[in-house]
N, C-alpha and C positions, 0 to 999 in steps of 0.2 A: 812825647809830652805825656806826663803822668797827671791824671786828673784826680783830685781828692777834694774833700770838703774845705781844705785849707788853700786850694789853688787859687791864685788871684787872677782875676780877669779884668783887663782894662778896656773900657769902652766909653766913648763920649756919651754924656747924659742925653744929648739930643737924639742920638740913635736909639738909646734905651726907651726914651719917651715915645718915639716914633713906633718902635716895635709894640709897646704896651697899648698905644692907641690903635694900631692896626688890629691887634687881637681883640680889642673891645668893639671896634667897628664890625669885625668879622662875626663876633658872637651876637651882637645886636641884629646884624643882617640875617644870621641863621635862625634866631628865634622869631624874627618877623616873618620869614618865609614859612616856618613851621606853623605859626599862628594863622597865617593867611590860608594855608592848606587845610587846616582844621575847619576854618570857617567855610571854605568851599566844599569840603566833604560833608559837613552838617547840612548845608543848603541842598546838596545833591540828595542826601538821604530823605530829607523832608519832601523834596519834589517827587521822589520815587514813591514815597508812601502816599502822597496825595494822588498821584497818577494811578496807583494800585487801587485805592479806595474809589476813585471815580470810574475806573474800568469795571469794577464789580457791581456797580449800581446801574442796572439797565433801565431803559425807558419804562418798561412794564412795571418795574419796582416802584418808580416814581409815581406812576399812575395809581398803583395800589396804596401808596402812602397818602396820596391826595384823597382817594375815596375813603380811606380809613379816617382821615381827619374830618371829612364831611360827615360821615356816619356818626362819628363821636359827637359832633356839634348837634346833630339832629336828635341823637339819643338824650343829650342834656336838656334840649328843649321839650321833648316829650316827657321826661322825668319831672321837670318843673310843672308842666301842665297837669300831669296826673296828681302831683302833690297838692296842687290848688284844688282839684276836684274831689279829693278824698273826703273832706268834711261834708260836702254836698251828698256824696254817695252814702255816707253813714246816716245823714239826716233822712234821706229818701228811704233807706232800709228801715229805719225806726218808724217812719210814717207808714210804710207798707205793712210792717208788723202790727202797728196799731190798728189799721184798717182790717187786717185779716182777723184779729181778735174781736173787733166789733162785729164783723160779719158772722163770725162763728157764734157770738153771743146772741145776735138778732135771730139767727137760724134756729138756735136752741129755744129761744122764747117763742118763736112762731110755731115750732114743731110741738111744743108742749101745750099750747093754748087750743 
């Protein structure tokens, strides 16, 4: 039998539709399996990354982070307190300077009389 582009093949339409349907179902199944494998692989990679990150953080590191956070909050409180006291410190400095000048003036007056 010689096959060419002009060769006629006779086949019942039912068989042809069955073959096309089987090919479509096979392709759908293949793509579904590939997609499911991709999802599983992605989840596995994410879990491995999480596990790696969790294993690198030791309890001592966690304690250091907690201490650092505590010290940061305490520093903020102290900074606010100092900023509240700065005007009073400047006022006290001016008062001390005034009194020093008055004392010097009084000493000069008493020393000259």
